[in-house]
Each structure stands twice: as structure tokens, then as C-alpha cells.
C-alpha atoms as a printed R data frame, in Angstrom:
    type eleno elety resid chain resno       x       y       z
1   ATOM     1    CA   MET     A     1 -22.029  32.004  19.103
2   ATOM     2    CA   SER     A     2 -25.664  31.391  18.137
3   ATOM     3    CA   MET     A     3 -28.008  28.818  19.649
4   ATOM     4    CA   GLY     A     4 -27.022  25.305  18.584
5   ATOM     5    CA   GLU     A     5 -23.769  26.473  17.030
6   ATOM     6    CA   ARG     A     6 -20.601  24.863  18.310
7   ATOM     7    CA   LEU     A     7 -16.936  25.696  17.907
8   ATOM     8    CA   ALA     A     8 -14.472  23.357  16.173
9   ATOM     9    CA   LEU     A     9 -10.727  23.726  15.612
10  ATOM    10    CA   VAL     A    10  -9.245  22.212  12.425
11  ATOM    11    CA   VAL     A    11  -5.452  21.705  12.537
12  ATOM    12    CA   ASP     A    12  -3.899  20.796   9.177
13  ATOM    13    CA   ASP     A    13  -0.895  22.072   7.202
14  ATOM    14    CA   SER     A    14  -2.868  21.725   3.930
15  ATOM    15    CA   LYS     A    15  -4.936  24.778   2.999
16  ATOM    16    CA   SER     A    16  -7.279  22.747   0.792
17  ATOM    17    CA   ALA     A    17  -7.871  20.165   3.542
18  ATOM    18    CA   ARG     A    18  -8.688  22.933   6.051
19  ATOM    19    CA   PHE     A    19 -11.070  24.531   3.545
20  ATOM    20    CA   ALA     A    20 -12.941  21.307   2.769
21  ATOM    21    CA   LEU     A    21 -13.347  20.228   6.410
22  ATOM    22    CA   ARG     A    22 -14.401  23.744   7.425
23  ATOM    23    CA   LYS     A    23 -17.174  23.725   4.787
24  ATOM    24    CA   TYR     A    24 -18.354  20.292   5.916
25  ATOM    25    CA   LEU     A    25 -18.468  21.338   9.578
26  ATOM    26    CA   GLU     A    26 -20.245  24.599   8.801
27  ATOM    27    CA   SER     A    27 -22.978  22.542   7.112
28  ATOM    28    CA   HIS     A    28 -23.476  20.902  10.540
29  ATOM    29    CA   ALA     A    29 -23.897  24.232  12.374
30  ATOM    30    CA   PHE     A    30 -20.279  24.496  13.548
31  ATOM    31    CA   ARG     A    31 -18.288  27.682  13.761
32  ATOM    32    CA   VAL     A    32 -14.809  26.723  12.612
33  ATOM    33    CA   ASP     A    33 -11.361  28.153  13.283
34  ATOM    34    CA   THR     A    34  -8.229  26.701  11.673
35  ATOM    35    CA   ALA     A    35  -4.507  26.354  12.418
36  ATOM    36    CA   ASP     A    36  -1.765  25.267  10.034
37  ATOM    37    CA   SER     A    37   0.528  23.651  12.638
38  ATOM    38    CA   ALA     A    38   0.573  22.146  16.110
39  ATOM    39    CA   ARG     A    39   2.347  25.226  17.518
40  ATOM    40    CA   ALA     A    40  -0.320  27.529  16.076
41  ATOM    41    CA   ALA     A    41  -3.005  25.296  17.629
42  ATOM    42    CA   TYR     A    42  -1.342  25.495  21.072
43  ATOM    43    CA   ALA     A    43  -1.321  29.305  20.873
44  ATOM    44    CA   TRP     A    44  -4.982  29.349  19.804
45  ATOM    45    CA   LEU     A    45  -6.017  27.012  22.636
46  ATOM    46    CA   GLN     A    46  -4.591  29.409  25.212
47  ATOM    47    CA   THR     A    47  -7.469  31.808  24.565
48  ATOM    48    CA   GLN     A    48 -10.200  29.590  23.055
49  ATOM    49    CA   ARG     A    49 -11.968  26.395  24.105
50  ATOM    50    CA   PRO     A    50 -13.498  24.440  21.209
51  ATOM    51    CA   ASP     A    51 -16.110  21.727  21.491
52  ATOM    52    CA   LEU     A    52 -14.147  19.509  19.089
53  ATOM    53    CA   ILE     A    53 -10.640  19.361  17.576
54  ATOM    54    CA   PHE     A    54  -9.781  17.811  14.198
55  ATOM    55    CA   LEU     A    55  -6.048  17.051  14.093
56  ATOM    56    CA   ASP     A    56  -4.086  16.017  11.005
57  ATOM    57    CA   HIS     A    57  -1.834  13.003  11.585
58  ATOM    58    CA   VAL     A    58   1.076  13.957   9.263
59  ATOM    59    CA   MET     A    59   2.336  17.550   9.610
60  ATOM    60    CA   PRO     A    60   5.752  19.237   9.450
61  ATOM    61    CA   GLY     A    61   7.329  19.775  12.843
62  ATOM    62    CA   GLU     A    62   5.126  18.100  15.454
63  ATOM    63    CA   ASP     A    63   2.858  15.404  14.018
64  ATOM    64    CA   GLY     A    64  -0.703  14.649  15.080
65  ATOM    65    CA   PHE     A    65   0.159  12.082  17.758
66  ATOM    66    CA   THR     A    66   2.664  14.459  19.367
67  ATOM    67    CA   ALA     A    67   0.094  17.269  19.345
68  ATOM    68    CA   LEU     A    68  -2.547  14.873  20.729
69  ATOM    69    CA   GLN     A    69  -0.242  13.981  23.631
70  ATOM    70    CA   HIS     A    70   0.358  17.676  24.336
71  ATOM    71    CA   ILE     A    71  -3.388  18.422  24.342
72  ATOM    72    CA   LYS     A    72  -4.207  15.481  26.609
73  ATOM    73    CA   GLN     A    73  -1.444  16.332  29.083
74  ATOM    74    CA   ASP     A    74  -2.751  19.901  29.517
75  ATOM    75    CA   PRO     A    75  -5.527  19.948  32.177
76  ATOM    76    CA   GLN     A    76  -7.203  22.881  30.385
77  ATOM    77    CA   THR     A    77  -7.662  20.898  27.148
78  ATOM    78    CA   ALA     A    78  -7.519  17.250  28.250
79  ATOM    79    CA   ASP     A    79 -11.296  16.713  28.115
80  ATOM    80    CA   ILE     A    80 -11.779  18.166  24.594
81  ATOM    81    CA   PRO     A    81 -12.587  15.378  22.078
82  ATOM    82    CA   VAL     A    82  -9.849  15.081  19.427
83  ATOM    83    CA   VAL     A    83 -10.418  13.421  16.038
84  ATOM    84    CA   ILE     A    84  -7.290  12.294  14.162
85  ATOM    85    CA   CYS     A    85  -7.521  12.895  10.390
86  ATOM    86    CA   SER     A    86  -5.463  10.445   8.346
87  ATOM    87    CA   SER     A    87  -5.417   8.549   5.052
88  ATOM    88    CA   ASN     A    88  -4.494   5.454   7.096
89  ATOM    89    CA   GLU     A    89  -7.784   3.720   7.955
90  ATOM    90    CA   GLY     A    90  -6.328   0.404   9.120
91  ATOM    91    CA   SER     A    91  -7.668  -1.129  12.310
92  ATOM    92    CA   ALA     A    92  -4.188  -1.111  13.886
93  ATOM    93    CA   PHE     A    93  -3.840   2.636  13.268
94  ATOM    94    CA   VAL     A    94  -7.325   3.362  14.626
95  ATOM    95    CA   ALA     A    95  -6.561   1.297  17.735
96  ATOM    96    CA   GLU     A    96  -3.274   3.119  18.260
97  ATOM    97    CA   ALA     A    97  -4.942   6.533  17.838
98  ATOM    98    CA   ARG     A    98  -7.602   5.672  20.406
99  ATOM    99    CA   SER     A    99  -5.010   4.266  22.787
100 ATOM   100    CA   ARG     A   100  -3.261   7.636  22.636
101 ATOM   101    CA   GLY     A   101  -6.473   9.451  23.583
102 ATOM   102    CA   ALA     A   102  -8.155  10.187  20.238
103 ATOM   103    CA   ALA     A   103 -11.948  10.141  20.291
104 ATOM   104    CA   ASP     A   104 -12.149   8.852  16.721
105 ATOM   105    CA   VAL     A   105 -10.362   8.707  13.348
106 ATOM   106    CA   LEU     A   106 -11.637  10.525  10.238
107 ATOM   107    CA   ALA     A   107 -10.469   9.395   6.806
108 ATOM   108    CA   LYS     A   108  -8.774  11.864   4.451
109 ATOM   109    CA   PRO     A   109 -10.270  13.201   2.308
110 ATOM   110    CA   PRO     A   110 -13.500  12.951   4.327
111 ATOM   111    CA   THR     A   111 -16.943  12.348   2.859
112 ATOM   112    CA   PRO     A   112 -20.170  13.825   4.266
113 ATOM   113    CA   GLU     A   113 -21.235  10.329   5.393
114 ATOM   114    CA   GLN     A   114 -17.961   9.732   7.280
115 ATOM   115    CA   LEU     A   115 -18.131  13.128   8.968
116 ATOM   116    CA   ARG     A   116 -21.774  12.579   9.903
117 ATOM   117    CA   ARG     A   117 -20.849   9.203  11.416
118 ATOM   118    CA   VAL     A   118 -18.034  10.730  13.499
119 ATOM   119    CA   LEU     A   119 -20.251  13.561  14.735
120 ATOM   120    CA   GLN     A   120 -23.047  11.138  15.617
121 ATOM   121    CA   GLN     A   121 -20.651   8.899  17.564
122 ATOM   122    CA   LEU     A   122 -19.336  11.901  19.479
123 ATOM   123    CA   GLY     A   123 -22.814  13.277  20.050
124 ATOM   124    CA   THR     A   124 -21.911  16.665  18.555
125 ATOM   125    CA   GLN     A   125 -24.134  16.691  15.493
126 ATOM   126    CA   ALA     A   126 -26.483  19.644  15.674
127 ATOM   127    CA   PRO     A   127 -30.063  19.270  14.394
128 ATOM   128    CA   PRO     A   128 -30.724  20.817  10.973
129 ATOM   129    CA   LEU     A   129 -31.928  24.397  11.005
130 ATOM   130    CA   PRO     A   130 -35.628  24.961  10.135
131 ATOM   131    CA   ARG     A   131 -36.354  25.642   6.491
132 ATOM   132    CA   PRO     A   132 -38.458  28.702   5.593
133 ATOM   133    CA   ALA     A   133 -41.738  27.913   3.879
134 ATOM   134    CA   VAL     A   134 -41.841  28.399   0.135
135 ATOM   135    CA   ASP     A   135 -44.215  31.206  -0.693
136 ATOM   136    CA   ALA     A   136 -46.735  30.641  -3.429
137 ATOM   137    CA   ALA     A   137 -45.476  33.846  -4.989
138 ATOM   138    CA   THR     A   138 -41.994  32.401  -5.400
139 ATOM   139    CA   PRO     A   139 -40.779  33.077  -8.944
140 ATOM   140    CA   SER     A   140 -41.090  30.228 -11.414
141 ATOM   141    CA   ALA     A   141 -38.140  28.307 -12.817
142 ATOM   142    CA   SER     A   142 -38.023  30.707 -15.786
143 ATOM   143    CA   THR     A   143 -37.706  33.739 -13.512
144 ATOM   144    CA   PRO     A   144 -34.159  34.679 -12.371
145 ATOM   145    CA   VAL     A   145 -33.578  33.419  -8.841
146 ATOM   146    CA   PRO     A   146 -32.773  36.245  -6.394
147 ATOM   147    CA   ALA     A   147 -29.740  36.152  -4.120
148 ATOM   148    CA   ALA     A   148 -31.902  35.162  -1.115
149 ATOM   149    CA   VAL     A   149 -32.999  31.849  -2.659
150 ATOM   150    CA   PRO     A   150 -30.013  29.793  -1.414
151 ATOM   151    CA   GLN     A   151 -31.203  30.482   2.171
152 ATOM   152    CA   ALA     A   152 -33.952  27.943   1.593
153 ATOM   153    CA   ALA     A   153 -31.407  25.163   1.153
154 ATOM   154    CA   THR     A   154 -29.911  22.986   3.846
155 ATOM   155    CA   PRO     A   155 -27.979  24.570   6.736
156 ATOM   156    CA   GLY     A   156 -24.691  24.523   4.833
157 ATOM   157    CA   ARG     A   157 -25.067  28.265   4.134
158 ATOM   158    CA   VAL     A   158 -23.673  27.822   0.612
159 ATOM   159    CA   PRO     A   159 -22.763  31.302  -0.669
160 ATOM   160    CA   THR     A   160 -24.076  32.707  -3.910
161 ATOM   161    CA   PRO     A   161 -21.582  33.347  -6.717
162 ATOM   162    CA   ALA     A   162 -21.258  36.958  -5.576
163 ATOM   163    CA   ALA     A   163 -20.314  35.800  -2.065
164 ATOM   164    CA   GLU     A   164 -17.843  33.108  -3.160
165 ATOM   165    CA   PRO     A   165 -14.772  33.165  -0.898
166 ATOM   166    CA   ALA     A   166 -11.655  34.360  -2.655
167 ATOM   167    CA   ILE     A   167  -8.645  32.070  -2.820
168 ATOM   168    CA   ASP     A   168  -5.775  34.500  -2.810
169 ATOM   169    CA   GLY     A   169  -2.222  33.489  -3.652
170 ATOM   170    CA   ALA     A   170  -2.993  29.772  -4.187
171 ATOM   171    CA   THR     A   171  -1.533  27.690  -6.983
172 ATOM   172    CA   ASP     A   172  -3.695  26.044  -9.626
173 ATOM   173    CA   THR     A   173  -3.414  22.753  -7.785
174 ATOM   174    CA   ALA     A   174  -4.636  24.314  -4.524
175 ATOM   175    CA   ARG     A   175  -7.541  25.986  -6.358
176 ATOM   176    CA   LEU     A   176  -8.403  22.664  -7.956
177 ATOM   177    CA   ASP     A   177  -8.465  20.872  -4.593
178 ATOM   178    CA   GLU     A   178 -10.593  23.606  -2.989
179 ATOM   179    CA   LEU     A   179 -13.049  23.656  -5.882
180 ATOM   180    CA   ARG     A   180 -13.373  19.883  -5.720
181 ATOM   181    CA   ALA     A   181 -14.055  20.078  -1.991
182 ATOM   182    CA   GLU     A   182 -16.660  22.790  -2.563
183 ATOM   183    CA   LEU     A   183 -18.222  20.707  -5.340
184 ATOM   184    CA   ASP     A   184 -18.448  17.675  -3.041
185 ATOM   185    CA   LEU     A   185 -20.119  19.857  -0.426
186 ATOM   186    CA   LEU     A   186 -22.652  21.170  -2.956
187 ATOM   187    CA   ARG     A   187 -23.432  17.649  -4.109
188 ATOM   188    CA   ALA     A   188 -23.980  16.605  -0.501
189 ATOM   189    CA   GLU     A   189 -26.293  19.602  -0.037
190 ATOM   190    CA   LEU     A   190 -28.199  18.675  -3.197
191 ATOM   191    CA   SER     A   191 -28.616  15.054  -2.077
192 ATOM   192    CA   SER     A   192 -30.089  16.215   1.260
193 ATOM   193    CA   SER     A   193 -32.405  18.880  -0.185
194 ATOM   194    CA   SER     A   194 -36.173  18.261   0.114
195 ATOM   195    CA   GLY     A   195 -38.734  18.565  -2.661
196 ATOM   196    CA   ASP     A   196 -40.187  21.846  -1.333
197 ATOM   197    CA   ALA     A   197 -36.957  23.682  -2.169
198 ATOM   198    CA   ALA     A   198 -36.894  22.994  -5.909
199 ATOM   199    CA   GLN     A   199 -35.863  26.498  -6.852
200 ATOM   200    CA   ALA     A   200 -33.023  26.506  -4.338
201 ATOM   201    CA   THR     A   201 -31.956  23.136  -5.711
202 ATOM   202    CA   GLU     A   202 -31.891  24.556  -9.236
203 ATOM   203    CA   ALA     A   203 -29.728  27.441  -8.024
204 ATOM   204    CA   LEU     A   204 -27.345  25.027  -6.348
205 ATOM   205    CA   GLN     A   205 -27.232  22.895  -9.494
206 ATOM   206    CA   ALA     A   206 -26.364  25.962 -11.545
207 ATOM   207    CA   ARG     A   207 -23.657  26.788  -9.002
208 ATOM   208    CA   ALA     A   208 -22.309  23.229  -9.254
209 ATOM   209    CA   SER     A   209 -22.262  23.459 -13.055
210 ATOM   210    CA   ALA     A   210 -20.292  26.699 -12.856
211 ATOM   211    CA   ILE     A   211 -17.792  25.084 -10.495
212 ATOM   212    CA   GLU     A   212 -17.464  22.072 -12.802
213 ATOM   213    CA   ALA     A   213 -16.734  24.428 -15.701
214 ATOM   214    CA   ARG     A   214 -14.054  26.158 -13.630
215 ATOM   215    CA   LEU     A   215 -12.643  22.754 -12.696
216 ATOM   216    CA   SER     A   216 -12.476  21.751 -16.346
217 ATOM   217    CA   ALA     A   217 -10.677  25.001 -17.258
218 ATOM   218    CA   ILE     A   218  -8.178  24.554 -14.437
219 ATOM   219    CA   GLU     A   219  -7.583  20.923 -15.384
220 ATOM   220    CA   GLN     A   220  -6.939  21.932 -19.006
221 ATOM   221    CA   ARG     A   221  -4.539  24.635 -17.873
222 ATOM   222    CA   LEU     A   222  -2.829  22.167 -15.552
223 ATOM   223    CA   ALA     A   223  -2.473  19.682 -18.413
224 ATOM   224    CA   SER     A   224  -0.934  22.371 -20.605
225 ATOM   225    CA   ASP     A   225   1.364  23.493 -17.806
226 ATOM   226    CA   LEU     A   226   2.303  19.868 -17.140
227 ATOM   227    CA   ALA     A   227   3.254  19.324 -20.791
228 ATOM   228    CA   SER     A   228   5.290  22.528 -20.786
229 ATOM   229    CA   SER     A   229   6.908  21.590 -17.504
230 ATOM   230    CA   ARG     A   230   7.732  18.132 -18.863
231 ATOM   231    CA   LYS     A   231   9.491  19.655 -21.880
232 ATOM   232    CA   HIS     A   232  11.359  22.076 -19.657
233 ATOM   233    CA   LEU     A   233  12.237  19.241 -17.304
234 ATOM   234    CA   ASP     A   234  13.507  17.129 -20.207
235 ATOM   235    CA   LYS     A   235  15.751  20.002 -21.275
236 ATOM   236    CA   GLU     A   236  17.032  20.458 -17.732
237 ATOM   237    CA   ILE     A   237  17.671  16.706 -17.431
238 ATOM   238    CA   GLU     A   238  19.615  16.728 -20.684
239 ATOM   239    CA   ALA     A   239  21.602  19.768 -19.552
240 ATOM   240    CA   LEU     A   240  22.265  18.088 -16.206
241 ATOM   241    CA   ARG     A   241  23.343  14.906 -17.997
242 ATOM   242    CA   ARG     A   242  25.813  16.835 -20.167
243 ATOM   243    CA   HIS     A   243  27.039  18.749 -17.154
244 ATOM   244    CA   GLY     A   244  27.420  15.485 -15.258
245 ATOM   245    CA   GLU     A   245  29.408  13.929 -18.081
246 ATOM   246    CA   GLN     A   246  31.669  16.977 -18.263
247 ATOM   247    CA   ALA     A   247  32.108  16.990 -14.492
248 ATOM   248    CA   LEU     A   248  32.845  13.247 -14.561
249 ATOM   249    CA   ALA     A   249  35.433  13.709 -17.316
250 ATOM   250    CA   ALA     A   250  37.063  16.567 -15.409
251 ATOM   251    CA   LEU     A   251  37.029  14.510 -12.226
252 ATOM   252    CA   ARG     A   252  38.528  11.536 -14.053
253 ATOM   253    CA   ALA     A   253  41.275  13.757 -15.504
254 ATOM   254    CA   GLN     A   254  41.899  15.245 -12.061
255 ATOM   255    CA   HIS     A   255  42.139  11.779 -10.512
256 ATOM   256    CA   GLU     A   256  44.446  10.570 -13.264
257 ATOM   257    CA   SER     A   257  46.663  13.627 -12.756
258 ATOM   258    CA   ALA     A   258  46.688  13.025  -9.011
259 ATOM   259    CA   LEU     A   259  47.485   9.341  -9.598
260 ATOM   260    CA   GLU     A   260  50.347  10.257 -11.931
261 ATOM   261    CA   ALA     A   261  51.680  12.683  -9.353
262 ATOM   262    CA   LEU     A   262  51.522   9.935  -6.727
263 ATOM   263    CA   ARG     A   263  53.356   7.558  -9.018
264 ATOM   264    CA   ALA     A   264  56.056  10.165  -9.682
265 ATOM   265    CA   GLU     A   265  56.374  10.830  -5.955
266 ATOM   266    CA   GLN     A   266  56.640   7.103  -5.309
267 ATOM   267    CA   GLN     A   267  59.352   6.756  -7.941
268 ATOM   268    CA   ARG     A   268  61.272   9.688  -6.451
269 ATOM   269    CA   THR     A   269  61.019   8.091  -3.032
270 ATOM   270    CA   LEU     A   270  62.273   4.773  -4.403
271 ATOM   271    CA   ASP     A   271  65.139   6.533  -6.194
272 ATOM   272    CA   GLU     A   272  66.085   8.373  -3.003
273 ATOM   273    CA   LEU     A   273  66.022   5.129  -1.038
274 ATOM   274    CA   ALA     A   274  68.158   3.375  -3.669
275 ATOM   275    CA   GLN     A   275  70.623   6.269  -3.685
276 ATOM   276    CA   ARG     A   276  70.748   6.262   0.093
277 ATOM   277    CA   HIS     A   277  71.347   2.525   0.168
278 ATOM   278    CA   ALA     A   278  74.118   2.898  -2.457
279 ATOM   279    CA   GLN     A   279  75.744   5.648  -0.409
280 ATOM   280    CA   GLU     A   280  75.535   3.520   2.692
281 ATOM   281    CA   ARG     A   281  77.083   0.586   0.826
282 ATOM   282    CA   ASP     A   282  79.896   2.819  -0.510
283 ATOM   283    CA   SER     A   283  80.504   4.165   2.970
284 ATOM   284    CA   GLN     A   284  80.576   0.664   4.398
285 ATOM   285    CA   ARG     A   285  82.919  -0.476   1.607
286 ATOM   286    CA   ARG     A   286  85.315   2.411   2.250
287 ATOM   287    CA   GLN     A   287  85.263   1.702   5.959
288 ATOM   288    CA   PHE     A   288  85.957  -1.963   5.247
289 ATOM   289    CA   ASP     A   289  88.848  -1.053   2.949
290 ATOM   290    CA   ILE     A   290  90.349   1.184   5.624
291 ATOM   291    CA   GLU     A   291  90.026  -1.511   8.247
292 ATOM   292    CA   LEU     A   292  91.465  -4.102   5.811
293 ATOM   293    CA   ARG     A   293  94.498  -1.926   5.065
294 ATOM   294    CA   VAL     A   294  95.106  -1.432   8.796
295 ATOM   295    CA   ILE     A   295  94.936  -5.181   9.375
296 ATOM   296    CA   HIS     A   296  97.186  -5.824   6.370
297 ATOM   297    CA   LYS     A   297  99.706  -3.335   7.678
298 ATOM   298    CA   GLN     A   298  99.608  -4.907  11.116
299 ATOM   299    CA   LEU     A   299 100.092  -8.387   9.634
300 ATOM   300    CA   ARG     A   300 103.011  -7.207   7.493
301 ATOM   301    CA   ALA     A   301 104.651  -5.605  10.505
302 ATOM   302    CA   GLU     A   302 104.205  -8.766  12.519
303 ATOM   303    CA   LEU     A   303 105.544 -10.832   9.619
304 ATOM   304    CA   GLU     A   304 108.611  -8.608   9.298
305 ATOM   305    CA   ARG     A   305 109.249  -8.894  13.016
306 ATOM   306    CA   ALA     A   306 108.924 -12.661  12.836
307 ATOM   307    CA   ILE     A   307 111.320 -12.843   9.868
308 ATOM   308    CA   HIS     A   308 113.788 -10.584  11.644
309 ATOM   309    CA   THR     A   309 113.623 -12.709  14.791
310 ATOM   310    CA   ALA     A   310 114.014 -15.911  12.822
311 ATOM   311    CA   ARG     A   311 116.986 -14.440  10.945
312 ATOM   312    CA   GLU     A   312 118.664 -13.390  14.168
313 ATOM   313    CA   GLN     A   313 118.140 -16.811  15.657
314 ATOM   314    CA   THR     A   314 119.604 -18.478  12.545
315 ATOM   315    CA   LEU     A   315 122.656 -16.203  12.555
316 ATOM   316    CA   GLN     A   316 123.250 -16.922  16.212
317 ATOM   317    CA   GLU     A   317 123.045 -20.634  15.587
318 ATOM   318    CA   LEU     A   318 125.508 -20.332  12.668
319 ATOM   319    CA   ARG     A   319 127.943 -18.305  14.819
320 ATOM   320    CA   ALA     A   320 127.673 -20.898  17.535
321 ATOM   321    CA   ARG     A   321 128.454 -23.682  15.093
322 ATOM   322    CA   LEU     A   322 131.384 -21.805  13.564
323 ATOM   323    CA   LEU     A   323 132.867 -21.090  16.988
324 ATOM   324    CA   ALA     A   324 132.460 -24.711  17.901
325 ATOM   325    CA   ALA     A   325 134.134 -25.811  14.727
326 ATOM   326    CA   LEU     A   326 137.063 -23.442  15.207
327 ATOM   327    CA   ASN     A   327 137.599 -24.595  18.773
328 ATOM   328    CA   LYS     A   328 138.000 -28.154  17.604
């Protein structure tokens, strides 16, 4: 690490956000390492000790406040200033972040002025590097600018087109975000350039124009892709709608079939109950008939016995009267 250069750790799940903040910090003489998650930051902090940590608030897995608590609870990292990066700039959020141990809050996406303010408040802004004197033999504006000219610009160390960092495997949207961040950085560099670096300023302006042209091409391609995607999406929505209607019709038919089966089962159950009740009534009727015949038979037998007894008594009385009459 060179004299005046400090180490910063940027923790953010967004590649474009890491890229933009890294370029801003490098323009302030920081050496920057990045991590795409809180877990990756913990592993990095086991072997490195940065002067400053920039921590995204919203991340998959552990969010910024959880990671901040972890960092502050570890004695090895507790005294490292942590800046929470968030699109929420409300006073309540800032107060909560500071109450949890954050040194400051940086708005997303950051501007050079906001970053400069945060670094000044934390006392970590490095002085600008000395500019080399412009030689009288420097080529005129009509002469092609050599690759070494950008070194006369501000300390942002903006690379020449040949040294532009490659963005491998990124989508058009990610490229667009990174190019916009790089363009903002170049504009900040241009606004801070002094009059004795006119040729370097022209080179940076040419670089900015090239980036703007690339941005325009990407935006046009994105617009075309968006129109194509919208058509494809409309077709998929229509196919899904037809599929949904077919599925709904099949489900309705299935439910109606199930309801009809339930009705048939209910009717069978009712028929079985009615048949069972009829059988029970027939059984009870037969039992009643049997009992009634037994009672009738018993009554007839008793009646016959009573008639026989009465007849015998009447005959005896008649005999007694006849005997009495004869004796007279």
C-alpha cells in the first residue's frame, strides 16, 4: 500500500453498485476490495483490516444491520468505521443506523459530493496527488494525445480506452449501470480538473463521448429487446390464459363429476336406510302378528274353559232342580 493510500471494503450484492463505489473511492486514493455478501465479508475480514467499510443495507441472506452488528461485536473489527449504503435517506433511518453503530449513511446511488462529505466527516479523505507540470513541448490539440496524457488528470486514475476494464458475463442492464457509473465518475473528474490540464481534459471528454455513444447503443438495444420481450410476454400471457381456462373447465367438470358421485352415493345411502327401515318394520309387524295370534289363542282357550265351566254349572243346577221336582 503506497503512501497516503488507504484500504476500503465495499460489501454489496449488486455488481454495478460495487463497481461505481470502487471507482469513486479510487479517485480519493483508496485501494478497494469488494464482497458480494455479508458471509464473504466476514471471511475477508479474518485476514484483512480495512480503514473503512461500506455496507449495503438490503442484501440477500444477512442484511446490512445484521452484518453491522456482527462486525461491532467482534473485538478485531469493532473499531473499524462502517458506512451504511441505502436508498433510504430519512432522518429516522439515519438515526437508527447510527444507534446500531454505523459511522454514517451514504445514499444510493452515491454522488461524488455525498461521498466527499462522508469521507470528510470521517476524516479519511486523502489529499489529492500532485499533478505533473505540463511541458511546453506538449502536443497541441490537433496532435493525437498519447496514452500517458490521462496521468495529468485528477487522482482518479481513469484508464485509457485500451485499459478499460472488461465486464465479462454481465447482462445489458448491468453494463448500462456500470457505464453510467463510469460516466458519472468521468464527469466528476472533468469538473475538478484545473486549467493547466487542458489536453488531459480533452482526452477525458473524448472518453466520455465514447461512453455516451456506447450507452446510447445499449439503450437502443435494450428498447428493442424490451419490445421483443413484451411481444413474447403477451403471447405467453395469452397461452397461460387459454391454459387457465382449459384447466378451469377441466376442474369444473371434475368437480361436477365428483358432486354427481356424491349425490349418487347419498341417494344409495338413503335407499339403503329406507330399505332397512322397511325390513325392520316388516320384522316388527311379523313379530306383532305372532304375539297377537298367541294372545288370541290364549283368549280363545280361556273363553272355551269359561263356557265349559258355565255349561257344567248350568247342567248341575238343572239336575238339582229336576231331582227336587221329582222328590215332591
